[in-house]
Structures are given as C-alpha cells and as structure tokens.
C-alpha positions in Angstrom: -46.2 -89.3 16.3 -46.7 -89.0 19.9 -43.5 -89.2 22.1 -44.7 -88.2 25.6 -48.2 -87.3 27.2 -47.1 -86.2 30.9 -50.4 -85.2 33.1 -50.4 -83.0 35.3 -51.1 -83.2 38.9 -54.4 -83.1 39.2 -54.8 -85.5 35.3 -57.3 -83.0 34.5 -54.9 -82.2 31.6 -52.0 -83.6 29.8 -49.3 -82.2 28.0 -48.3 -84.3 24.5 -45.3 -83.9 22.6 -45.3 -85.4 19.5 -42.9 -85.3 16.2 -44.3 -84.1 12.8 -42.2 -84.4 9.5 -42.7 -81.7 6.8 -42.1 -83.8 3.8 -38.8 -85.6 2.4 -36.7 -82.4 1.8 -37.6 -81.1 5.4 -36.3 -82.4 8.6 -38.8 -83.6 12.0 -40.2 -80.9 14.1 -41.2 -81.0 17.5 -44.9 -79.7 18.7 -46.2 -79.6 22.4 -50.0 -79.1 23.0 -51.9 -78.8 26.2 -55.4 -81.1 26.1 -57.7 -82.1 28.3 -57.2 -85.8 29.9 -59.7 -87.2 26.8 -59.0 -85.0 24.2 -57.1 -85.8 20.6 -54.4 -83.1 19.4 -55.3 -80.5 17.4 -54.5 -78.4 14.5 -52.5 -75.4 16.4 -49.6 -76.3 18.8 -48.4 -73.1 21.5 -44.9 -74.7 21.1 -43.1 -75.8 18.0 -39.3 -76.3 17.3 -37.1 -78.0 14.9 -32.9 -78.7 15.0 -32.0 -76.2 12.9 -30.3 -78.5 10.2 -28.8 -80.6 12.5 -27.4 -77.8 14.8 -29.6 -78.6 17.7 -30.9 -81.9 19.5 -34.9 -82.3 19.9 -34.7 -83.1 23.1 -37.5 -81.6 24.9 -38.5 -81.5 28.8 -41.8 -80.9 30.0 -42.6 -80.2 33.9 -45.9 -79.3 35.5 -45.6 -76.9 38.5 -49.2 -77.1 39.6 -52.3 -77.0 37.3 -51.7 -73.8 36.2 -47.8 -73.8 35.1 -45.8 -75.7 32.8 -41.9 -75.3 31.9 -40.6 -76.3 28.7 -36.9 -77.2 28.4 -35.4 -77.7 25.1 -31.7 -77.3 23.1 -30.6 -73.6 23.6 -29.5 -73.9 19.8 -33.2 -75.4 18.9 -35.0 -73.0 16.2 -38.2 -71.9 18.2 -41.1 -71.4 15.9 -44.1 -70.6 18.1 -43.9 -70.4 21.9 -46.8 -68.9 23.3 -46.8 -67.9 27.2 -49.9 -69.1 27.9 -52.6 -71.7 27.0 -56.3 -72.3 28.1 -55.5 -71.5 31.9 -51.9 -72.7 32.5 -48.8 -70.3 31.8 -46.0 -71.8 30.1 -42.4 -70.7 30.9 -39.0 -71.8 28.6 -35.8 -73.1 29.3 -33.0 -74.1 27.6 -30.6 -76.8 27.9 -27.1 -77.3 26.8 
C-alpha cells in the first residue's frame, strides 16, 4: 500500500514510501523507492525498515534537497534492513528521529 509520494523539485522523479505485510506471523515493513514520474513500483527497494517487534514507530520522513539528494528520516530504534546511499543519480542520506 502506497503511503506517500514526494516529487523531486523538478517533478522528474518521485520518492515513494509504501508498506508491505509479510504474512500473518510477521509485522509490516516500510519501503522507499525512487522512481521516474510515471514509473510503477519495482521489486527492489533501496530503503527497508520495520518496527523491531513494536519497539519503534514506523514514521518515515522524506525530504528532497534539490533533484540529486534525498534525506530519509526514521525512528532511531527502527530495524534497518536496507539503506543504499545512491539510487539512479540521487544521493541518499539518513537521519534518525527520536
């Protein structure tokens, strides 16, 4: 389920935050992908977290700094499974929220 789409300043790209459930015995996780304006979700996500069995809020904030930098902010206790530093021509940086 798509939770949020944040367009880059030029509108050429978008950061898409979405949620996936992995079955009845596991919780939900949040994914982020950077896509072209009209592109659909892909199989691979450069950023994936979960709430570590309820220890962390799954609040994720996305903030573009021009078309070539995206800052992703997430709860400090979130369990990070994937956190790439570059996608396409966009540098990804990370901050923790309290």
